[in-house]
C-alpha positions as CSV (number, residue, x, y, z in Angstrom):
1,M,0.0,0.0,0.0
2,G,2.8,2.4,0.9
3,K,4.7,1.6,-2.2
4,N,1.7,2.3,-4.4
5,L,1.0,5.6,-2.7
6,K,4.7,6.6,-3.3
7,E,4.4,5.7,-6.9
8,A,1.2,7.7,-7.3
9,M,2.8,10.7,-5.5
10,K,5.8,10.5,-7.8
11,M,3.6,10.4,-10.9
12,L,1.6,13.5,-9.7
13,E,4.8,15.4,-9.0
14,D,6.4,14.6,-12.3
15,S,3.2,15.6,-14.1
16,Q,2.9,18.9,-12.2
17,R,6.6,19.7,-12.8
18,R,6.3,19.2,-16.6
19,T,3.1,21.4,-16.6
20,E,4.8,24.1,-14.6
21,E,7.8,24.1,-16.9
22,E,5.8,24.3,-20.1
23,N,3.1,26.8,-19.0
24,G,4.5,28.6,-16.0
25,K,2.3,26.8,-13.5
26,K,-0.8,27.6,-15.5
27,L,-3.2,24.9,-16.6
28,V,-4.5,25.1,-20.1
29,S,-8.1,24.2,-21.0
30,G,-7.1,20.7,-22.0
31,D,-5.8,20.0,-18.5
32,I,-9.3,20.5,-17.0
33,P,-10.7,17.0,-17.3
34,G,-14.3,16.1,-18.2
35,P,-16.9,18.1,-20.1
36,L,-15.6,21.5,-19.2
37,Q,-12.9,21.2,-21.9
38,G,-13.2,24.1,-24.3
39,R,-15.6,26.0,-22.0
40,Y,-13.4,27.5,-19.3
41,E,-10.1,28.4,-21.0
42,N,-6.8,29.1,-19.3
43,G,-8.1,28.1,-15.9
44,C,-6.4,26.7,-12.8
45,A,-8.1,24.4,-10.3
46,Y,-8.0,24.4,-6.5
47,F,-9.5,21.5,-4.6
48,H,-10.9,22.0,-1.1
49,E,-13.2,20.2,1.4
50,E,-15.2,23.2,2.6
51,E,-17.4,24.6,-0.2
52,R,-16.7,28.2,1.0
53,E,-13.0,27.8,1.4
54,G,-12.3,28.4,-2.3
55,L,-14.1,31.7,-2.3
56,A,-12.1,32.8,0.8
57,K,-8.9,32.1,-1.1
58,I,-10.1,33.9,-4.1
59,C,-10.8,37.0,-2.0
60,R,-7.2,36.8,-0.7
61,L,-6.0,36.6,-4.3
62,A,-8.1,39.7,-5.2
63,I,-6.8,41.7,-2.2
64,H,-3.2,40.9,-3.2
65,S,-3.9,41.8,-6.8
66,R,-5.6,45.1,-6.1
67,Y,-3.4,46.3,-3.2
68,E,0.3,46.2,-4.3
69,D,1.7,47.2,-0.9
70,F,-0.5,44.7,1.1
71,V,2.4,42.4,1.7
72,V,4.4,45.2,3.3
73,D,1.9,47.5,4.9
74,G,-0.8,44.9,5.6
75,F,-3.9,46.3,7.4
76,N,-2.9,50.0,7.0
77,V,-3.5,49.7,3.3
78,L,-7.0,48.3,3.9
79,Y,-7.7,51.0,6.5
80,N,-6.8,53.8,4.1
81,K,-9.0,52.4,1.3
82,K,-11.5,49.9,2.6
83,P,-12.4,47.0,0.3
84,V,-16.0,46.2,-0.5
85,I,-17.3,42.7,-1.3
86,Y,-20.7,42.6,-3.0
87,L,-23.1,39.8,-2.2
88,S,-26.6,39.2,-3.5
89,A,-29.5,39.3,-1.0
90,A,-30.4,35.8,-2.2
91,A,-26.9,34.4,-1.4
92,R,-26.6,31.4,0.9
93,P,-27.0,32.4,4.6
94,G,-23.8,33.0,6.5
95,L,-21.5,33.5,3.5
96,G,-20.6,37.1,4.2
97,Q,-19.9,36.4,7.9
98,Y,-17.7,33.5,6.9
99,L,-15.6,35.7,4.5
100,C,-15.1,38.4,7.1
101,N,-14.0,35.9,9.7
102,Q,-11.5,34.3,7.3
103,L,-10.1,37.5,5.9
104,G,-10.2,39.5,9.2
105,L,-12.4,42.2,7.7
106,P,-15.1,44.2,9.5
107,F,-18.7,43.6,8.6
108,P,-19.1,47.1,6.9
109,C,-16.9,45.8,4.1
110,L,-19.8,43.7,3.0
111,C,-22.5,45.2,0.8
112,R,-25.7,43.3,0.2
113,V,-27.2,44.0,-3.2
114,P,-31.0,43.8,-3.3
115,C,-32.9,41.7,-5.8
116,N,-35.5,43.0,-8.2
117,T,-38.9,43.5,-6.5
118,M,-40.8,45.6,-9.1
119,F,-39.5,44.3,-12.4
120,G,-38.1,40.9,-13.1
121,S,-37.4,38.1,-10.7
122,Q,-37.5,38.6,-7.0
123,H,-34.3,36.5,-6.6
124,Q,-32.1,38.0,-9.3
125,M,-29.6,40.7,-8.5
126,D,-30.6,44.2,-9.4
127,V,-27.9,45.4,-11.8
128,A,-28.9,49.0,-11.9
129,F,-28.9,49.3,-8.1
130,L,-25.6,47.5,-8.0
131,E,-24.1,50.1,-10.3
132,K,-25.4,52.9,-8.1
133,L,-23.8,51.2,-5.0
134,I,-20.5,50.9,-6.8
135,K,-20.5,54.6,-7.7
136,D,-21.3,55.6,-4.2
137,D,-18.4,53.5,-2.8
138,V,-16.0,55.0,-5.3
139,E,-17.0,58.5,-4.4
140,R,-16.5,57.7,-0.6
141,G,-12.9,56.5,-1.3
142,R,-13.6,52.8,-1.1
143,L,-12.3,50.1,-3.4
144,P,-14.9,47.7,-5.0
145,L,-13.1,44.4,-4.7
146,L,-15.2,41.4,-5.5
147,L,-18.7,40.4,-6.6
148,V,-20.3,37.0,-5.9
149,A,-23.0,36.2,-8.5
150,N,-25.3,33.2,-8.5
151,A,-25.8,30.7,-11.3
152,G,-28.7,29.0,-9.5
153,T,-29.5,30.4,-6.1
154,T,-29.5,28.2,-3.1
155,A,-33.2,28.6,-2.5
156,V,-35.0,28.6,-5.8
157,G,-32.3,28.1,-8.5
158,H,-32.4,31.5,-10.1
159,T,-29.5,32.7,-12.3
160,D,-28.3,36.3,-12.2
161,K,-27.7,38.3,-15.3
162,I,-24.1,37.2,-15.5
163,G,-23.4,38.8,-18.8
164,R,-24.4,42.3,-17.7
165,L,-22.6,41.8,-14.3
166,K,-19.4,40.9,-16.2
167,E,-19.6,44.1,-18.2
168,L,-20.0,46.1,-15.0
169,C,-17.1,44.3,-13.3
170,E,-14.8,45.0,-16.2
171,Q,-15.7,48.7,-16.1
172,Y,-14.8,49.1,-12.5
173,G,-12.1,46.4,-12.2
174,I,-14.0,44.1,-9.9
175,W,-13.3,40.4,-9.6
176,L,-16.4,38.3,-10.6
177,H,-17.0,35.0,-8.8
178,V,-19.9,32.7,-9.8
179,E,-21.3,29.7,-7.9
180,G,-24.6,27.7,-8.0
181,V,-26.1,24.4,-9.0
182,N,-26.8,25.6,-12.6
183,L,-23.1,25.4,-13.3
184,A,-23.6,21.7,-13.7
185,T,-25.5,22.3,-17.0
186,L,-22.2,23.4,-18.6
187,A,-21.5,19.7,-19.1
188,L,-24.5,19.5,-21.4
189,G,-24.6,20.2,-25.1
190,Y,-27.4,22.8,-24.7
191,V,-26.7,25.6,-22.2
192,S,-28.7,28.7,-21.7
193,S,-27.0,32.0,-22.5
194,S,-27.1,33.2,-18.8
195,V,-25.3,30.1,-17.6
196,L,-22.9,30.1,-20.5
197,A,-21.8,33.6,-19.6
198,A,-20.3,32.2,-16.4
199,T,-17.4,30.8,-18.4
200,K,-16.2,34.3,-18.9
201,C,-16.0,35.1,-15.2
202,D,-12.8,35.3,-13.2
203,S,-13.5,32.3,-10.9
204,M,-16.3,29.8,-10.1
205,T,-16.9,27.1,-7.5
206,M,-18.3,23.8,-8.4
207,T,-19.5,20.9,-6.2
208,P,-19.4,17.7,-8.4
209,G,-19.9,15.4,-5.3
210,P,-23.6,16.2,-4.7
211,W,-24.3,16.6,-8.4
212,L,-23.0,13.1,-9.3
213,G,-23.9,11.4,-6.0
214,L,-20.2,10.9,-5.0
215,P,-19.4,10.9,-1.3
216,A,-16.2,12.3,0.2
217,V,-15.3,14.2,-3.0
218,P,-13.8,17.7,-2.7
219,A,-15.2,20.8,-4.3
220,V,-13.4,22.6,-7.1
221,T,-12.7,26.3,-7.6
222,L,-11.6,27.3,-11.1
223,Y,-9.8,30.6,-11.5
224,K,-7.9,32.6,-14.0
225,H,-4.7,34.4,-12.9
226,D,-1.3,34.9,-14.5
227,D,0.9,35.5,-11.4
228,P,2.0,32.2,-9.7
229,A,3.5,34.1,-6.8
230,L,0.2,35.7,-5.8
231,T,-1.7,32.4,-6.1
232,L,1.0,30.8,-3.8
233,V,0.6,33.7,-1.3
234,A,-3.2,33.4,-1.4
235,G,-3.0,29.7,-0.7
236,L,-4.4,28.5,-4.0
237,T,-1.3,26.5,-4.7
238,S,0.8,24.4,-2.4
239,N,3.8,22.1,-2.3
240,K,2.5,19.8,0.4
241,P,1.9,16.2,-0.7
242,A,-1.4,16.1,1.3
243,D,-2.8,19.1,-0.6
244,K,-1.9,17.4,-3.9
245,L,-3.7,14.2,-3.0
246,R,-7.0,16.1,-2.5
247,A,-7.9,15.7,-6.1
248,L,-7.3,11.9,-6.1
249,P,-10.9,10.9,-5.0
250,L,-12.4,13.2,-7.6
251,W,-10.1,12.1,-10.3
252,L,-10.8,8.4,-9.6
253,S,-14.5,9.0,-9.6
254,L,-14.5,10.9,-12.8
255,Q,-12.4,8.2,-14.4
256,Y,-14.9,5.6,-13.2
257,L,-18.0,7.4,-14.5
258,G,-16.4,8.6,-17.7
259,L,-17.6,11.5,-19.8
260,D,-20.8,9.8,-20.9
261,G,-21.7,8.8,-17.3
262,I,-21.2,12.4,-16.0
263,V,-23.3,13.9,-18.8
264,E,-26.0,11.2,-18.4
265,R,-26.5,11.9,-14.7
266,I,-26.7,15.6,-15.1
267,K,-29.0,15.3,-18.1
268,H,-31.3,12.9,-16.1
269,A,-31.7,15.4,-13.3
270,C,-32.6,18.2,-15.7
271,Q,-35.1,16.0,-17.4
272,L,-36.8,15.1,-14.1
273,S,-37.1,18.8,-13.2
274,H,-38.5,19.6,-16.6
275,R,-41.0,16.8,-16.3
276,L,-42.3,17.9,-12.9
277,Q,-42.5,21.5,-14.0
278,E,-44.6,20.7,-17.1
279,S,-46.9,18.4,-15.0
280,L,-47.4,21.0,-12.3
281,K,-48.5,23.7,-14.8
282,K,-51.6,21.6,-15.4
283,V,-52.5,21.3,-11.7
284,N,-54.9,24.0,-10.2
285,Y,-53.9,26.0,-7.1
286,I,-50.2,25.1,-7.6
287,K,-47.9,28.1,-8.1
288,I,-44.4,27.5,-9.7
289,L,-41.8,30.1,-8.6
290,V,-39.2,29.5,-11.4
291,E,-41.2,29.3,-14.6
292,D,-38.9,31.8,-16.3
293,E,-35.9,29.6,-15.6
294,L,-36.3,26.8,-18.2
295,S,-32.8,25.6,-17.8
296,S,-32.8,25.4,-14.0
297,P,-32.7,21.9,-12.5
298,V,-34.6,23.2,-9.5
299,V,-38.4,23.4,-9.2
300,V,-40.0,25.4,-6.4
301,F,-43.7,25.3,-6.0
302,R,-46.4,26.0,-3.4
303,F,-50.2,25.6,-2.8
304,F,-52.0,28.9,-3.2
305,Q,-55.7,29.5,-3.4
306,E,-57.2,33.0,-3.3
307,L,-60.5,32.9,-1.5
308,P,-63.4,35.3,-2.3
309,G,-62.9,38.6,-0.5
310,S,-59.3,37.8,0.5
311,D,-56.8,40.4,1.5
312,P,-54.8,41.9,-1.4
313,V,-51.7,41.7,0.8
314,L,-51.2,38.2,-0.5
315,K,-50.6,39.5,-4.1
316,A,-47.8,41.9,-3.1
317,V,-44.6,41.7,-1.1
318,P,-45.1,42.8,2.5
319,A,-43.5,46.1,3.3
320,P,-40.7,46.0,5.8
321,N,-42.5,48.3,8.2
322,M,-45.7,46.3,8.2
323,T,-47.0,45.2,11.6
324,P,-47.6,41.5,12.2
325,S,-51.3,42.2,12.7
326,A,-51.5,43.6,9.1
327,V,-50.3,40.3,7.6
328,S,-53.2,38.4,6.1
329,R,-54.7,35.4,7.9
330,E,-54.8,33.5,4.6
331,R,-51.1,33.9,4.2
332,H,-50.4,32.2,7.5
333,S,-53.0,29.5,6.7
334,C,-51.4,28.8,3.3
335,D,-48.0,28.5,4.9
336,A,-49.3,26.0,7.4
337,L,-51.0,24.0,4.7
338,N,-47.9,24.0,2.5
339,R,-45.9,22.8,5.4
340,W,-48.3,20.0,6.0
341,L,-48.4,19.1,2.2
342,G,-44.6,19.0,2.1
343,E,-44.4,16.6,5.0
344,Q,-47.0,14.4,3.5
345,L,-45.3,14.3,0.1
346,K,-41.9,13.5,1.8
347,Q,-43.5,10.5,3.5
348,L,-45.5,9.3,0.5
349,V,-42.7,9.7,-2.1
350,P,-39.4,9.5,-0.2
351,A,-37.5,8.9,-3.5
352,S,-38.3,12.4,-4.7
353,G,-36.0,14.1,-2.2
354,L,-38.5,16.9,-1.7
355,T,-37.6,19.6,0.9
356,V,-39.7,22.2,2.7
357,M,-38.3,25.7,3.0
358,D,-39.5,29.2,4.0
359,L,-38.9,32.2,1.6
360,E,-39.3,35.7,2.9
361,A,-41.3,36.9,-0.1
362,D,-43.3,33.8,-1.0
363,G,-43.7,32.0,2.3
364,T,-43.5,28.2,2.8
365,C,-42.6,26.3,-0.4
366,M,-41.5,22.9,-1.6
367,R,-38.3,22.4,-3.5
368,F,-37.5,19.6,-5.9
369,S,-33.7,19.6,-6.7
370,P,-32.9,16.2,-8.4
371,L,-29.4,17.4,-9.3
372,M,-28.5,17.3,-5.5
373,T,-30.6,14.2,-4.6
374,A,-31.4,12.0,-7.6
375,A,-28.1,10.3,-7.9
376,V,-28.2,9.2,-4.2
377,L,-32.0,8.4,-4.0
378,G,-32.3,6.9,-7.4
379,T,-35.1,9.2,-8.5
380,R,-36.9,8.1,-11.7
381,G,-39.6,9.5,-13.9
382,E,-42.2,7.2,-12.2
383,D,-41.4,8.9,-8.9
384,V,-42.2,12.3,-10.4
385,D,-45.5,11.0,-11.7
386,Q,-46.3,9.6,-8.3
387,L,-45.4,12.9,-6.7
388,V,-47.8,14.8,-9.0
389,A,-50.6,12.2,-8.3
390,C,-50.1,12.6,-4.6
391,I,-50.3,16.4,-4.9
392,Q,-53.6,16.1,-6.9
393,S,-55.1,13.8,-4.2
394,K,-54.3,16.2,-1.4
395,L,-55.6,19.4,-3.1
396,P,-59.3,18.8,-2.3
397,V,-58.5,18.5,1.4
398,L,-56.3,21.6,1.4
399,S,-59.0,23.7,-0.4
400,C,-61.8,22.5,1.9
401,T,-59.7,23.1,5.0
402,L,-58.8,26.6,3.9
403,Q,-62.5,27.4,3.2
404,L,-63.7,26.0,6.5
405,H,-61.3,28.1,8.6
406,E,-63.6,31.1,9.0
407,E,-66.7,29.0,9.4
408,F,-65.1,27.1,12.2
409,K,-64.0,30.3,13.9
410,Q,-67.4,31.9,13.8
411,E,-69.1,28.7,15.0
412,V,-66.7,28.5,18.0
413,E,-67.0,32.1,18.9
414,G,-70.8,31.8,18.9
415,T,-70.8,28.8,21.2
416,A,-70.8,29.4,25.0
417,G,-68.0,27.6,26.8
418,L,-65.6,27.5,23.9
419,L,-62.7,29.8,23.1
420,Y,-61.1,30.0,19.6
421,V,-57.3,29.9,19.7
422,D,-55.5,31.5,16.8
423,D,-52.5,29.3,16.0
424,P,-51.1,30.1,12.6
425,N,-48.7,27.1,12.6
426,W,-51.5,24.6,12.8
427,P,-52.6,23.2,9.3
428,G,-56.1,22.0,10.4
429,I,-59.4,23.8,10.5
430,G,-58.6,25.4,13.9
431,V,-57.8,25.2,17.5
432,V,-60.3,25.4,20.3
433,R,-60.2,25.4,24.1
434,Y,-63.0,24.5,26.6
435,E,-63.4,27.0,29.4
436,H,-64.5,25.1,32.5
437,A,-66.1,26.5,35.6
438,N,-62.9,27.0,37.6
439,D,-61.0,28.4,34.6
440,D,-58.9,31.4,35.7
441,K,-57.9,33.5,32.7
442,S,-55.8,36.0,34.7
443,T,-53.2,33.6,36.0
444,L,-50.4,32.0,34.1
445,K,-50.2,28.9,36.4
446,S,-50.9,25.4,35.1
447,D,-54.5,24.2,35.0
448,P,-54.6,20.5,35.9
449,E,-58.4,20.4,35.8
450,G,-58.4,21.9,32.3
451,E,-55.8,19.5,31.1
452,K,-57.7,16.5,32.5
453,I,-60.9,17.7,30.7
454,H,-59.1,18.1,27.4
455,A,-57.4,14.7,27.7
456,G,-60.8,13.1,28.3
457,L,-62.3,15.1,25.4
458,L,-59.5,13.9,23.1
459,K,-60.2,10.3,24.1
460,K,-64.0,10.6,23.5
461,L,-63.6,12.2,20.1
462,N,-61.1,9.6,18.9
463,E,-63.5,6.9,19.9
464,L,-66.1,8.2,17.5
465,E,-63.9,7.0,14.6
466,S,-64.5,10.0,12.3
467,D,-62.4,11.1,9.4
468,L,-61.2,14.1,11.4
469,T,-58.0,13.9,13.5
470,F,-57.8,15.5,17.0
471,K,-54.7,16.2,18.9
472,I,-53.7,17.9,22.2
473,G,-51.2,20.5,21.2
474,P,-48.4,22.1,23.3
475,E,-49.3,24.3,26.2
476,Y,-50.5,27.5,24.8
477,K,-49.1,30.7,26.3
478,S,-51.0,30.6,29.6
479,M,-50.0,26.9,30.3
480,K,-53.4,25.6,29.2
481,S,-54.0,22.7,26.8
482,C,-56.1,23.1,23.7
483,L,-57.8,20.8,21.2
484,Y,-56.3,20.8,17.7
485,V,-58.8,19.8,14.9
486,G,-57.1,18.5,11.8
487,M,-57.8,18.6,8.1
488,A,-61.4,18.4,6.9
489,S,-63.4,17.5,3.7
490,D,-66.1,19.3,1.9
491,D,-68.9,17.3,3.6
492,T,-67.8,18.1,7.2
493,D,-70.6,19.5,9.3
494,I,-68.9,22.2,11.4
495,A,-72.0,22.9,13.5
496,E,-72.3,19.3,14.6
497,L,-68.6,19.2,15.2
498,V,-68.6,22.2,17.5
499,E,-71.8,21.0,19.3
500,T,-70.2,17.6,19.9
501,I,-67.0,19.2,21.3
502,V,-68.8,21.4,23.8
503,A,-71.4,18.7,24.8
504,T,-68.7,16.1,25.4
505,A,-66.5,18.6,27.4
506,R,-69.5,19.5,29.6
507,E,-70.3,15.9,30.2
508,I,-66.7,15.2,31.2
509,E,-66.7,18.2,33.5
510,E,-70.0,17.2,35.2
511,N,-68.9,13.6,35.7
512,S,-65.6,14.8,37.2
513,R,-67.4,17.2,39.5
514,L,-69.8,14.5,40.6
515,L,-66.9,12.1,41.4
516,E,-65.2,14.8,43.4
517,N,-68.4,15.5,45.3
518,M,-68.9,11.9,46.0
519,T,-65.3,11.6,47.2
520,E,-65.8,14.4,49.6
521,V,-69.0,12.9,50.9
522,V,-67.4,9.6,51.5
523,R,-64.5,11.2,53.3
524,K,-66.8,13.1,55.6
525,G,-68.9,10.0,56.1
526,I,-65.9,8.0,57.2
527,Q,-64.9,10.6,59.7
528,E,-68.4,10.8,61.1
529,A,-68.5,7.0,61.3
530,Q,-65.3,6.9,63.3
531,V,-66.7,9.5,65.8
532,E,-69.9,7.5,66.1
533,L,-68.1,4.3,66.7
534,Q,-65.9,5.9,69.4
535,K,-69.0,7.2,71.1
536,A,-70.6,3.7,70.9
537,N,-67.6,2.1,72.6
538,E,-67.7,4.7,75.4
539,E,-71.4,4.0,76.0
540,R,-70.9,0.3,76.0
541,L,-68.1,0.8,78.6
542,L,-70.5,2.7,80.8
543,E,-73.2,0.2,80.5
544,E,-71.1,-2.9,81.3
545,G,-69.0,-1.3,84.0
546,V,-65.4,-1.2,84.8
547,L,-65.3,-4.7,86.4
548,R,-66.3,-6.4,83.2
549,Q,-63.3,-4.9,81.4
550,I,-60.9,-6.8,83.7
551,P,-59.9,-10.1,81.8
552,V,-60.5,-12.6,84.7
553,V,-63.1,-10.8,86.6
554,G,-65.0,-9.8,83.5
555,S,-65.2,-13.5,82.3
556,V,-66.6,-14.6,85.7
557,L,-69.2,-11.9,85.7
558,N,-70.3,-12.6,82.2
559,W,-70.6,-16.3,83.1
560,F,-72.9,-15.6,86.1
561,S,-74.7,-12.6,84.5
562,P,-74.4,-12.4,80.7
563,V,-74.9,-9.0,79.1
564,Q,-77.7,-8.9,76.5
565,A,-76.2,-6.2,74.3
566,L,-77.5,-5.3,70.8
567,Q,-75.2,-5.2,67.8
568,K,-74.6,-1.6,67.0
569,G,-72.9,-0.4,63.9
570,R,-73.0,2.2,61.2
571,T,-73.6,1.9,57.4
572,F,-73.0,4.6,54.8
573,N,-75.6,5.2,52.1
574,L,-73.8,6.4,49.0
575,T,-77.0,7.4,47.2
576,A,-78.2,9.5,50.0
577,G,-74.8,10.5,51.3
578,S,-75.8,9.9,54.9
579,L,-74.7,7.7,57.9
580,E,-77.3,5.2,59.1
581,S,-77.5,2.7,62.0
582,T,-77.2,-1.0,61.4
583,E,-79.8,-1.9,64.1
584,P,-82.7,-2.5,61.5
585,I,-80.5,-5.0,59.7
586,Y,-79.9,-7.1,62.9
587,V,-83.4,-6.7,64.3
588,Y,-85.6,-6.9,61.2
589,K,-83.1,-8.9,59.1
590,A,-83.7,-6.5,56.2
591,Q,-82.1,-3.4,54.7
592,G,-83.8,-0.1,54.1
593,A,-85.3,0.9,50.8
594,G,-82.8,3.8,50.5
595,V,-83.1,6.7,48.2
596,T,-83.3,6.6,44.5
597,P,-79.9,7.7,43.1
598,P,-79.7,10.9,41.0
599,P,-79.5,10.5,37.3
600,T,-76.1,10.5,35.7
601,P,-75.4,13.7,33.9
602,S,-75.0,13.4,30.2
603,G,-74.4,15.9,27.5
604,T,-76.7,16.5,24.6
605,R,-76.1,14.1,21.8
606,T,-75.7,15.0,18.2
607,K,-78.2,14.4,15.5
608,Q,-79.2,10.8,14.6
609,R,-77.0,9.5,11.8
610,L,-78.0,7.2,9.0
611,P,-76.6,3.6,8.8
612,G,-73.0,3.8,7.6
613,Q,-72.7,7.5,8.1
614,K,-69.6,8.7,9.9
615,P,-69.7,11.4,12.6
616,F,-69.5,15.0,11.6
617,K,-70.7,14.3,8.1
618,R,-73.7,15.9,6.4
619,S,-76.6,13.5,6.0
620,L,-77.8,12.3,2.7
621,R,-80.9,14.4,3.0
622,G,-79.0,17.5,2.5
623,S,-76.6,16.1,-0.1
624,D,-76.5,17.4,-3.6
625,A,-75.3,14.0,-4.9
626,L,-78.9,12.7,-5.0
627,S,-81.5,13.9,-7.5
628,E,-84.5,15.9,-6.3
629,T,-87.1,13.1,-7.0
630,S,-84.9,10.3,-5.6
631,S,-84.1,12.1,-2.4
632,V,-87.8,13.0,-1.8
633,S,-88.9,9.4,-2.4
634,H,-86.2,8.0,-0.1
635,I,-87.3,10.4,2.6
636,E,-91.0,9.4,2.2
637,D,-90.1,5.7,2.3
638,L,-88.0,6.2,5.5
639,E,-90.9,8.1,7.1
640,K,-93.3,5.3,6.2
641,V,-91.1,2.7,7.7
642,E,-90.7,4.7,10.9
643,H,-94.5,5.3,11.0
644,L,-95.3,1.5,10.6
645,C,-92.6,0.4,13.1
646,D,-93.8,2.8,15.8
647,G,-97.0,0.6,16.5
648,P,-100.6,1.5,17.2
649,E,-99.7,3.2,20.5
650,Q,-97.7,5.8,18.7
651,M,-100.4,6.4,16.2
652,T,-102.9,6.8,19.0
653,L,-100.7,9.3,20.7
654,E,-100.3,11.3,17.5
655,A,-104.1,11.3,16.9
656,S,-104.8,12.5,20.4
657,S,-102.1,15.2,20.2
658,T,-103.4,16.6,16.9
659,E,-107.0,16.7,18.0
660,G,-108.4,20.2,17.9
661,H,-105.3,21.5,16.3
662,P,-105.5,23.4,12.9
663,G,-104.7,20.9,10.2
664,A,-105.6,17.9,12.4
665,P,-106.7,14.6,10.6
666,S,-110.3,14.1,9.7
667,P,-112.7,12.1,11.9
668,R,-112.4,9.1,9.6
669,H,-108.7,9.0,10.4
670,A,-109.5,9.2,14.1
671,D,-112.0,6.3,13.9
672,Q,-109.4,4.2,12.1
673,T,-106.9,5.0,14.8
674,E,-109.4,4.0,17.5
675,A,-110.2,0.8,15.7
676,L,-106.6,0.0,15.2
677,K,-106.0,0.5,18.9
678,K,-108.8,-2.0,19.7
679,G,-107.3,-4.5,17.3
680,A,-110.3,-4.5,14.9
681,L,-108.5,-2.8,12.0
682,R,-105.2,-4.2,10.6
683,P,-103.2,-2.3,8.0
684,E,-103.0,-4.0,4.7
685,V,-99.4,-3.6,3.6
686,D,-97.5,-5.5,1.0
687,H,-94.8,-7.6,2.7
688,S,-92.4,-7.2,-0.2
689,Q,-92.8,-3.4,0.0
690,V,-92.1,-3.4,3.7
691,E,-89.0,-5.5,3.2
692,G,-87.8,-3.0,0.6
693,L,-88.4,-0.1,2.9
694,E,-86.6,-1.9,5.7
695,S,-83.6,-2.3,3.5
696,L,-83.7,1.4,2.8
697,R,-83.9,2.2,6.5
C-alpha cells in the first residue's frame, strides 16, 4: 500500500513539474478533465473540502492583486482604502460572515445587493442598483473588490444576469466570482446564455460530489490568474503532498464514470425537473416560482388558493414596516397548509428528495432539486408522476380546510364555553379550548383540571372513529391545553362538530365534579362513622361497667350474669350521602329501601345518523349528490317505515295530540286510529314493500 502511494505521488509530482515548466504553473483548457474542456479556457483548479474555502482564497487573491503594498503594509492599506465585497440578497446564509472571519475584515466591508422587486425576478440581483452602489463606494474612497454572482441560487435556483454583471465588473475592475447548481449544466450540449456567460468570469466554485452522488469528493474552484507568486501567497497552490492528494478521489470517480456517465447523470436530473415543472403547470392551485428559468434543475412550488374577499396583501410583497397584525390570515393559513403538504409528500414519495423551506417573499414552499438528490436516492420518472398524483389527491382536502377556517372560527365564537385559539402554525381547520367553571384566565399557572378535561375530550372524540384527527397541542401561552382539529373534507358538518365538542366537554366536567363531590361525601362519612363508633364504645363501657373490662373478673361476671347487648354499627348510604344505623339489619333482618340515586349527567347528543354515516358528516338528506325526485322518495319511504314500526300506541298518541289543532286529521282517520287501537282494524301492507323499505332504513 505504501509503495503504491509513493508511486502515485511521484507520478503526480512529475506531471505537475512538466506542466509548470511548459506553461508557467498555468493549466490550459485541455488540463481540466471532463466536459468543461473548451468551456473555461486558461483556468487553474483548487480542490478543497469546505465549499466556501475556495471563495475565501479567491478573496485573498483579489486583495493581493488590487493592493500592491498589502504584503508590506498589511492592514494599513486596507484601512486607508476599505475593500468592498458585494453579495446578493439571495446568497446562501452566513456566506458574508464566513468571508469576514476568514479575511479579518469588518462587517461594513460587506455590501448586500437587493434583488428585483418591481421588475423581473425577486431572486435576481438588481444590476442598476448595484451600479449605483459601486459609484457611491468609489465616491467615498472605497475600493470595489469582488462580486459574488449566482448561477442557480441556493433557495430557488435563479440565475443572475451574469453577462451584464461581467460588463459592469470589467468597467470598475471588480473580480467576478460565480457559484450555484446551474453550473452543472455546462456539461450538457445545450446551455442557456445566462449560464454560458459564467465561463467568462474570473472564478467559479463547483460541487461535483452532490451533483453526481459521489461521497467524500472535494469541491473545485476554477480561477484565472497569471501570477503564480500571488496564487501561492493566497493559498491556491501548495507544495505539500497532502494538498496534492485532495484531487485523487475526484479524479478516480470521474475516471470511473467517464464523460458519458457524467453527462447522463446531469441530463437525467434536468429531465426530471422539466417533467415535474410541465406536470405542475396543469394542476390547479399550484404556483411555480421558477417558470422563467427553463434551464434550472430546481423546481420550487407551493399551494396557493385565493378565497373570495381575501386580503390583497397576498398578491404583493409585504412592506418591511408592516406590523404583524396587518399580515393576512390567509397567508399564515397557506404557509401551514404548505408545510403539511410538504411533510405528507416526503412520507409518501421519499425517493423524490423533496424539501420544505421558507422564503421571505413567497412563504413556505416545496423544492425539488434532483441534481442534488437524484443520484443518491435513485429518483426516476415514475417517482415524479407519483409525486404529481399525490399532490392532486391532497388538493381537495387543502382547499376545503382553507375554506372552513372562517366558518369554524365563527361557530366556536358563537358557542358558549368554547374559546377559539389563533395558532397560525396549525394546518387544520382550527384550535379550540374549553373553558370550565374554575378556569382562571388571569393567571399563568398550570391548569390540571383543564388538562384533564381536554385529555378526556380527546379520548372521547377519537372513539367516534370519524375522518377528522384530533390532537392535544403544546401548552398555549398561559399553560393551558387546547384541542387541535385536523384537516377536513367538503362534507364536514362544522355545526355538529362544535356541538359535539362542547357537549362532550361539559359531560366530562360534570362527571368529574360528581366524582369529586362523592369523594368528599365519602370522606366526611368515614370521619363521622369513626366518631360515632368511638361514642358507641364509650357508651358500652359505661353500661357494662369497669369490672367487666378486667380479663379474669369480666369473664366470671359474664358467666354468672351475661350481658344482653345489641349489635350496633353504622352503614354509609352512597346514594343518600348519609350515615345510618345497622340496628334494623340485625333486628328486622332487612335493609332499608334507601333513596333513588340521582340521574347520571349526560351531555346533549348530536343528531341521529343514517346507517354507515360517519360522525361530523352531512346527512344524505342535504346532499346534492342525489337527485330531487330520488331524495324525496327516499325520505318518504323512510318516514313510512318509521310510521309503521312505531306501532298502534304511537299512532294513537299522534291522533290525540293533533285533536283540535289546525290541520288535524279528519274524523275518519280518528275512527281508524281508535279501531286500530282495539285490534279491529289491521293495515293491509304488501310484505315485499315493507322488506324493501326496511332495507332502505
